[in-house]
C-alpha positions as CSV (number, residue, x, y, z in Angstrom):
1,M,158.8,98.7,-33.8
2,A,156.3,101.6,-33.0
3,A,152.5,101.4,-33.7
4,L,149.4,103.3,-33.0
5,M,145.8,102.3,-33.5
6,I,143.0,104.8,-34.3
7,Q,139.6,103.4,-33.3
8,G,136.3,105.2,-33.4
9,C,133.0,105.5,-31.6
10,G,131.2,104.4,-34.7
11,S,131.4,104.2,-38.5
12,D,132.0,107.4,-40.5
13,V,133.6,109.3,-37.6
14,G,136.5,110.1,-39.9
15,K,139.0,107.3,-38.9
16,S,140.2,106.7,-42.5
17,V,140.8,110.4,-43.1
18,L,142.6,110.9,-39.8
19,V,144.9,107.9,-40.4
20,A,145.7,109.2,-43.9
21,G,146.5,112.6,-42.4
22,L,148.7,111.2,-39.7
23,C,150.5,108.9,-42.2
24,R,151.4,112.0,-44.3
25,L,152.3,114.0,-41.2
26,F,154.8,111.5,-39.9
27,T,156.1,110.7,-43.4
28,N,156.7,114.4,-44.0
29,R,158.7,114.5,-40.8
30,G,161.1,111.9,-42.0
31,L,159.7,108.6,-40.8
32,S,159.0,105.5,-42.7
33,V,155.3,104.8,-42.2
34,R,152.9,102.1,-43.2
35,P,149.0,102.0,-42.9
36,F,147.2,98.9,-41.7
37,K,143.5,97.9,-41.3
38,P,143.0,94.4,-40.1
39,Q,139.4,94.1,-41.5
40,N,137.6,96.4,-43.8
41,M,134.1,96.3,-45.2
42,S,133.7,98.3,-48.4
43,N,132.9,98.0,-52.1
44,N,135.4,100.7,-52.9
45,A,138.6,98.7,-53.5
46,A,142.0,99.2,-55.1
47,V,144.4,96.9,-57.0
48,T,147.9,96.3,-55.7
49,A,150.9,96.0,-58.0
50,D,151.0,92.2,-57.3
51,G,147.4,91.7,-58.5
52,G,145.6,91.7,-55.1
53,E,142.8,94.0,-53.8
54,I,142.5,96.0,-50.7
55,G,140.2,98.7,-49.4
56,R,140.4,102.0,-51.2
57,A,141.1,103.8,-47.9
58,Q,144.3,101.8,-47.4
59,A,145.5,102.5,-50.9
60,L,145.0,106.2,-50.1
61,Q,146.8,105.8,-46.8
62,A,149.7,104.1,-48.7
63,M,149.8,107.1,-51.0
64,A,150.0,109.3,-47.9
65,C,153.0,107.3,-46.8
66,R,154.5,107.6,-50.3
67,T,154.7,103.9,-50.6
68,P,153.1,101.4,-52.9
69,P,150.0,99.6,-51.5
70,T,150.3,95.9,-50.6
71,V,147.8,93.3,-49.6
72,D,149.3,93.2,-46.0
73,M,147.9,96.7,-45.5
74,N,144.4,95.3,-45.5
75,P,144.5,91.5,-45.1
76,V,140.8,91.0,-44.7
77,L,138.3,92.8,-46.9
78,L,134.5,92.2,-46.9
79,K,132.6,93.3,-50.0
80,P,128.9,93.4,-49.4
81,Q,126.8,91.6,-52.0
82,S,123.4,91.7,-50.2
83,D,122.0,92.9,-46.9
84,V,123.1,89.6,-45.2
85,G,126.1,88.4,-47.2
86,A,129.5,89.5,-48.5
87,Q,132.4,88.4,-50.6
88,L,135.4,87.6,-48.4
89,V,138.9,88.7,-49.7
90,V,141.9,87.4,-47.8
91,L,145.4,88.7,-48.6
92,G,144.1,90.2,-51.8
93,K,142.3,87.1,-53.2
94,M,138.7,85.9,-53.1
95,A,138.1,83.4,-50.4
96,G,134.4,82.7,-50.8
97,T,131.1,84.3,-50.0
98,W,129.8,84.4,-46.4
99,K,126.5,85.1,-44.7
100,A,126.8,87.7,-41.9
101,R,126.1,85.2,-39.1
102,G,128.5,82.6,-40.5
103,Y,131.3,85.1,-40.8
104,Q,130.8,86.4,-37.3
105,E,131.1,82.8,-36.0
106,Q,134.3,82.1,-38.0
107,K,136.2,85.4,-38.2
108,G,138.4,84.6,-35.2
109,A,140.2,82.1,-37.3
110,L,141.6,84.9,-39.4
111,L,143.3,86.6,-36.4
112,S,146.7,84.9,-37.0
113,T,146.6,86.0,-40.7
114,V,145.9,89.6,-39.6
115,V,148.7,89.6,-37.0
116,E,151.2,88.1,-39.5
117,S,150.4,90.9,-42.0
118,F,150.9,93.5,-39.3
119,R,154.2,92.0,-38.3
120,R,155.5,92.0,-41.8
121,L,154.6,95.7,-42.1
122,E,156.1,96.5,-38.7
123,A,159.5,95.0,-39.9
124,Q,159.5,97.4,-42.9
125,C,159.2,100.8,-41.2
126,D,159.5,103.1,-38.2
127,L,155.7,103.3,-37.5
128,V,152.5,101.5,-38.4
129,I,149.3,103.4,-38.0
130,V,146.4,101.1,-37.7
131,E,142.7,101.9,-38.4
132,G,139.9,100.1,-36.6
133,A,136.5,99.3,-38.0
134,G,133.1,100.4,-36.7
135,S,133.4,100.8,-32.9
136,P,135.0,98.7,-30.1
137,A,131.9,99.5,-28.1
138,E,129.9,97.1,-30.2
139,I,130.5,94.5,-27.5
140,N,128.0,92.1,-29.1
141,L,130.6,91.6,-31.8
142,R,133.6,91.3,-29.4
143,V,133.9,87.5,-29.4
144,G,136.3,86.6,-32.2
145,D,137.0,90.2,-33.0
146,I,139.9,90.9,-35.4
147,A,139.1,94.5,-36.3
148,N,139.3,96.5,-33.0
149,M,140.3,95.3,-29.5
150,G,140.8,91.7,-30.5
151,F,143.6,92.8,-32.8
152,A,144.9,95.5,-30.5
153,R,145.4,93.1,-27.7
154,A,146.8,90.3,-29.9
155,A,149.4,92.6,-31.3
156,N,149.8,94.8,-28.2
157,V,149.1,98.0,-30.1
158,P,147.9,101.1,-28.0
159,V,144.6,102.7,-29.0
160,V,143.4,106.2,-29.4
161,L,139.6,106.6,-29.6
162,V,137.9,109.1,-31.9
163,G,134.6,110.8,-31.4
164,D,132.7,112.7,-34.1
165,I,131.3,115.9,-32.7
166,D,129.5,116.8,-35.9
167,R,126.9,114.1,-35.4
168,G,126.3,115.1,-31.8
169,H,126.4,113.3,-28.4
170,V,130.2,113.0,-28.6
171,I,130.5,113.1,-24.8
172,A,128.0,110.2,-24.5
173,A,129.8,108.3,-27.2
174,L,133.2,108.4,-25.6
175,V,132.1,108.1,-22.0
176,G,129.7,105.3,-23.1
177,A,132.5,103.4,-24.8
178,H,134.5,103.6,-21.6
179,A,131.5,102.3,-19.6
180,V,130.8,99.2,-21.8
181,L,134.3,98.0,-22.5
182,D,135.7,95.4,-20.2
183,D,138.7,96.3,-18.1
184,Q,141.4,94.8,-20.3
185,D,140.0,96.4,-23.5
186,R,139.6,99.7,-21.7
187,T,143.3,99.8,-20.6
188,M,144.4,99.6,-24.3
189,I,142.9,103.1,-24.8
190,R,145.5,105.8,-24.0
191,G,143.6,108.8,-25.1
192,F,140.8,110.3,-27.2
193,L,140.5,112.7,-30.2
194,I,137.5,114.8,-31.2
195,N,136.9,115.1,-34.9
196,K,134.9,117.4,-37.2
197,F,134.4,120.4,-35.0
198,R,132.9,123.5,-36.6
199,G,133.2,127.0,-35.0
200,D,135.1,128.3,-32.0
201,P,136.9,125.4,-30.4
202,S,137.0,127.0,-27.0
203,L,133.2,126.4,-26.7
204,F,133.9,122.7,-26.2
205,D,136.7,123.1,-23.6
206,D,134.4,122.1,-20.8
207,G,133.2,119.1,-22.7
208,R,136.7,117.8,-23.2
209,I,137.5,118.3,-19.6
210,E,134.4,116.3,-18.6
211,I,135.3,113.5,-21.0
212,S,138.8,113.3,-19.4
213,R,137.3,113.4,-15.9
214,R,134.9,110.6,-16.6
215,T,137.3,108.3,-18.5
216,N,140.7,109.2,-17.2
217,W,141.8,109.2,-20.8
218,A,144.2,111.8,-22.1
219,D,142.8,114.6,-24.3
220,L,144.9,114.5,-27.4
221,G,143.2,117.2,-29.4
222,M,140.3,118.3,-31.5
223,A,140.3,118.5,-35.3
224,P,138.3,121.2,-37.1
225,W,136.0,120.4,-40.0
226,L,138.7,119.6,-42.6
227,A,137.7,121.0,-46.0
228,S,140.7,119.3,-47.7
229,A,139.1,115.9,-46.9
230,R,136.6,116.6,-49.6
231,S,139.3,116.1,-52.2
232,L,140.1,112.6,-51.0
233,P,138.4,109.5,-52.4
234,A,135.5,108.5,-50.2
235,E,135.2,104.9,-48.9
236,D,131.5,104.9,-48.0
237,A,128.5,105.7,-50.1
238,V,127.1,108.0,-47.4
239,V,128.8,110.9,-49.2
240,L,127.2,110.4,-52.6
241,D,124.5,113.0,-52.1
242,R,127.1,115.8,-52.5
243,S,126.7,117.3,-56.0
244,A,128.7,119.8,-57.9
245,P,127.3,123.4,-58.1
246,S,125.5,124.1,-61.4
247,E,126.2,127.8,-62.0
248,G,128.4,128.3,-65.1
249,R,128.6,124.5,-65.8
250,R,128.1,123.4,-69.4
251,L,128.0,119.6,-69.2
252,K,125.5,117.8,-67.0
253,V,126.7,114.4,-65.9
254,V,124.6,112.1,-63.7
255,V,125.3,108.7,-62.0
256,P,122.4,106.6,-60.7
257,M,123.2,105.3,-57.1
258,L,122.9,101.5,-57.6
259,S,122.3,99.6,-54.4
260,R,125.8,98.0,-54.5
261,I,127.6,100.8,-56.2
262,A,131.4,100.2,-56.1
263,N,134.5,102.2,-56.8
264,F,132.6,105.5,-57.2
265,D,135.8,107.4,-56.7
266,D,136.1,106.8,-60.4
267,F,134.2,110.1,-60.9
268,D,136.0,112.3,-58.3
269,A,138.0,114.1,-61.0
270,L,134.8,114.8,-63.0
271,R,133.1,116.3,-59.9
272,V,135.6,119.1,-59.7
273,E,135.9,120.0,-63.4
274,P,134.9,123.7,-63.8
275,E,132.6,123.1,-66.7
276,V,130.9,119.9,-65.4
277,Q,127.8,119.8,-63.3
278,F,128.0,116.4,-61.7
279,G,125.5,114.6,-59.5
280,F,124.4,111.2,-58.1
281,V,120.8,110.3,-58.6
282,P,119.4,108.6,-55.5
283,P,116.8,105.8,-55.6
284,G,113.3,107.0,-56.0
285,Q,114.2,109.8,-58.3
286,P,114.1,109.7,-62.1
287,L,117.2,110.3,-64.2
288,P,117.0,114.0,-65.2
289,G,115.8,114.6,-68.7
290,D,118.3,117.4,-69.3
291,A,121.4,115.3,-68.6
292,D,124.1,115.2,-71.3
293,L,125.8,112.1,-70.1
294,V,124.6,109.2,-67.9
295,I,127.2,107.0,-66.3
296,L,126.3,103.5,-65.1
297,P,128.9,102.9,-62.4
298,G,130.6,99.7,-61.1
299,T,128.7,97.4,-58.8
300,K,129.5,94.5,-56.5
301,S,126.4,92.6,-57.8
302,T,125.7,93.3,-61.5
303,L,122.7,91.1,-61.9
304,A,121.0,92.3,-58.6
305,D,121.7,95.9,-59.5
306,L,120.3,95.5,-63.0
307,T,117.1,94.3,-61.3
308,F,117.4,97.3,-58.9
309,L,117.9,99.7,-61.8
310,R,114.8,98.4,-63.6
311,A,112.8,98.6,-60.3
312,Q,113.6,102.4,-60.2
313,G,112.4,102.9,-63.8
314,W,115.9,104.0,-64.7
315,D,116.0,101.6,-67.7
316,I,113.0,103.6,-69.2
317,D,114.7,106.9,-68.4
318,L,117.9,105.7,-70.0
319,A,116.1,104.6,-73.2
320,G,114.4,108.0,-73.4
321,H,117.8,109.7,-72.8
322,V,119.3,107.8,-75.7
323,R,116.4,108.6,-78.0
324,R,116.9,112.3,-77.2
325,G,120.5,112.0,-78.3
326,G,122.1,111.8,-74.9
327,R,125.2,109.8,-74.3
328,V,125.8,106.8,-72.0
329,L,129.0,105.4,-70.4
330,G,129.1,102.1,-68.5
331,V,132.1,101.3,-66.2
332,C,132.8,97.7,-65.2
333,G,129.4,96.3,-63.9
334,G,127.7,99.2,-65.7
335,Y,129.4,98.1,-68.9
336,Q,128.1,94.6,-68.5
337,M,124.5,95.9,-68.0
338,L,124.6,97.8,-71.3
339,G,125.0,94.6,-73.3
340,Q,122.5,92.2,-74.8
341,T,122.7,89.4,-72.2
342,L,124.3,88.6,-68.9
343,S,124.8,85.0,-67.8
344,D,125.8,83.6,-64.5
345,P,125.9,79.8,-65.2
346,D,128.0,79.0,-62.1
347,G,126.0,81.1,-59.6
348,I,128.8,83.5,-58.9
349,E,126.4,86.2,-57.7
350,G,123.6,84.0,-56.6
351,A,121.4,81.4,-58.2
352,P,122.5,80.5,-61.7
353,E,120.6,82.6,-64.3
354,S,120.8,84.4,-67.6
355,V,119.0,87.7,-68.1
356,V,118.5,90.3,-70.9
357,G,120.6,93.4,-70.6
358,L,119.8,96.9,-71.5
359,G,120.6,96.2,-75.1
360,L,122.5,99.5,-75.8
361,L,125.7,97.7,-76.8
362,D,126.1,94.6,-78.9
363,V,128.0,92.6,-76.4
364,H,127.4,89.6,-74.2
365,T,128.8,88.9,-70.7
366,V,129.3,85.6,-68.9
367,L,130.3,85.8,-65.2
368,T,133.2,83.5,-64.3
369,S,134.9,82.5,-61.0
370,D,138.3,83.9,-61.9
371,K,138.6,87.5,-61.0
372,V,140.6,90.0,-63.0
373,L,142.8,92.2,-60.8
374,A,145.4,94.2,-62.7
375,P,146.8,97.7,-63.2
376,V,146.4,98.8,-66.8
377,A,147.3,101.7,-69.0
378,G,146.6,102.8,-72.6
379,R,144.7,105.4,-74.6
380,L,141.1,106.2,-75.6
381,A,140.6,104.7,-79.0
382,A,138.7,107.6,-80.5
383,T,140.7,110.6,-79.2
384,G,144.0,109.2,-78.0
385,G,143.9,110.6,-74.5
386,R,146.2,108.6,-72.3
387,F,144.9,106.8,-69.1
388,E,146.2,104.7,-66.2
389,G,143.8,102.7,-64.1
390,Y,143.0,99.2,-63.1
391,E,140.6,96.3,-63.8
392,M,138.7,94.6,-61.0
393,H,135.9,92.3,-62.2
394,V,134.5,88.8,-62.6
395,G,133.2,87.9,-66.1
396,R,134.2,88.0,-69.7
397,T,132.5,90.3,-72.3
398,T,132.6,89.4,-76.0
399,G,131.2,90.7,-79.2
400,A,132.7,94.2,-79.3
401,T,133.7,95.3,-82.8
402,R,134.5,99.0,-81.9
403,P,136.7,99.1,-78.8
404,M,136.6,102.1,-76.4
405,L,140.2,101.6,-75.2
406,I,143.5,100.4,-76.6
407,M,145.9,99.1,-74.0
408,D,149.7,99.5,-74.1
409,D,150.1,95.9,-74.9
410,G,148.0,96.3,-78.0
411,S,144.9,94.6,-76.6
412,A,141.5,96.3,-76.7
413,D,138.8,96.9,-74.0
414,G,135.3,98.0,-74.0
415,A,132.8,98.8,-76.8
416,V,131.3,101.8,-78.6
417,S,127.9,101.8,-80.4
418,T,127.8,102.5,-84.1
419,D,126.6,106.0,-83.5
420,G,129.3,106.6,-80.9
421,R,126.7,107.7,-78.2
422,V,126.9,104.6,-76.0
423,M,130.2,103.2,-74.7
424,G,131.5,101.0,-71.9
425,C,134.7,99.6,-70.5
426,Y,136.1,97.6,-67.6
427,V,138.8,100.2,-66.6
428,H,138.4,102.0,-63.3
429,G,140.2,105.3,-62.8
430,L,139.7,106.2,-66.4
431,F,139.4,110.0,-65.7
432,N,142.2,110.3,-63.2
433,Q,144.8,111.3,-65.8
434,G,144.3,114.8,-67.1
435,S,145.1,113.7,-70.6
436,A,142.3,111.1,-70.8
437,R,139.8,113.4,-69.1
438,S,140.6,116.4,-71.4
439,A,140.2,114.2,-74.4
440,F,136.9,112.7,-73.2
441,L,135.4,116.0,-72.3
442,G,136.6,117.5,-75.5
443,G,134.2,115.1,-77.3
444,F,131.4,117.1,-75.7
445,G,132.9,120.4,-76.7
446,V,133.9,121.1,-73.0
447,G,137.2,122.1,-71.6
448,S,139.1,120.6,-68.7
449,D,141.5,121.8,-66.0
450,G,143.8,119.0,-67.2
451,Q,145.1,118.2,-63.7
452,D,146.0,114.7,-62.8
453,Q,143.8,113.6,-59.9
454,N,146.7,112.2,-57.9
455,V,148.3,115.7,-57.9
456,R,145.1,117.1,-56.4
457,V,144.9,114.3,-53.8
458,D,148.5,114.6,-52.9
459,A,148.1,118.3,-52.2
460,A,145.0,117.6,-50.1
461,L,147.0,115.1,-48.0
462,D,149.7,117.7,-47.2
463,E,147.0,120.2,-46.2
464,L,145.4,117.6,-44.0
465,A,148.7,116.7,-42.3
466,E,149.4,120.4,-41.6
467,A,145.9,120.8,-40.1
468,L,146.3,117.8,-37.8
469,G,149.7,118.9,-36.8
470,R,148.2,122.1,-35.4
471,A,145.1,120.4,-33.9
472,F,146.5,117.3,-32.2
473,D,149.0,116.8,-29.4
474,I,151.6,115.1,-31.7
475,E,154.2,114.7,-29.0
476,S,151.8,112.7,-26.9
477,L,150.8,110.6,-29.9
478,V,154.5,109.9,-30.5
479,A,154.9,108.8,-26.9
480,I,151.9,106.5,-27.0
481,A,153.1,104.9,-30.2
482,G,156.5,104.3,-28.6
483,L,158.4,106.5,-30.9
484,S,160.0,109.0,-28.5
485,S,163.6,107.9,-28.9
486,R,163.4,108.0,-32.7
487,W,161.2,111.0,-33.2
488,S,162.2,113.4,-35.9
489,S,160.5,116.8,-35.5
């Protein structure tokens, strides 16, 4: 079957967004499409219907294809726990914790797993669009590679290389990649794309000609700065400095940027609410004293990030916030931090230890080796707003007498303080449903637009597809992918 791989000249050049847009473009033109990323590194993950986890970007790309996400779409996921180590997830399940050097030496053994997942997807559809990771020009990582050219050559998938003009030196990035790749890797690349151009595109005509002359790669188009991408869930924490405007906003919500912050797309729907001023607080800055609500987000390393939070002085800021009558919400790891104690007797996150929590909820958490991965649905216990989301955590929390959420199966989740000002739960995606978000904001006397987040994201995907259809040479991409005889325009 047909396939096309989008690789980039570096991280954050827009590969995930371009793959999502191309997935929707080809889906809208009548093809059955599947996304695929051999290896991802991200703490933003999503739960599949069968209880596995994959990178958030691949779940978005599955949505772009109008198909449910599966573990085959991202068979290898690395979730950083420290500067030199990460949790390894293979086919949706935890497969240990690896130091960076040890993983680099062993990752080649996963190539067969990656190719098998790709073949299963390939058998299901007309077209697989593959996303690379980082850059193929990182030739120091080429031995045992499963993310870029190692996969492309093993599966015989043609490659298109993306350069990001917004960060500058795009000519050097593309021509430099051509220069350092070996002959066999270089021949896998059939063309290049330019991403994130602002202004008059004709001003870069000579640059594109020069790239083609020096590489002999086909110029497949240049995408403008895509405003619709802002409505899509982000995969990397580099976007977290973007805050909502403050003019006319009645409710100030802030989220401290923990060092291993995870699944921060939980708050995308709040960021665009017309009456909410939303912002992430970076390390080194205090939590603002005029905040109405502080949200402690999920984290890949609860104990380490609790230490990090205290090192920033945010525990002191949080205590002052509560004394002034402010409200606090903890999600997943943030919920665990709000309790009385956190224990890691088996060393799940590091050396076995037990620490005192922030003490704002009367609950206790013990980290366990079994990981909860499940889609969930229910209602807010206090207001009845309906939600749909997912759980993704290690650990069990006990002691709650006032739950925050009531699940459809009758079970309870989370906890609320006796005065109702501090609350926490394990559910990610809590605010994505308009009903739950409206009910939650109503508790602050603030209105909501009531729109489901997936409706907003779906519209953005269509806008993105239309923009790429105008910007890129789609017929050439079709030919490169091997779709010419089946193309439906």
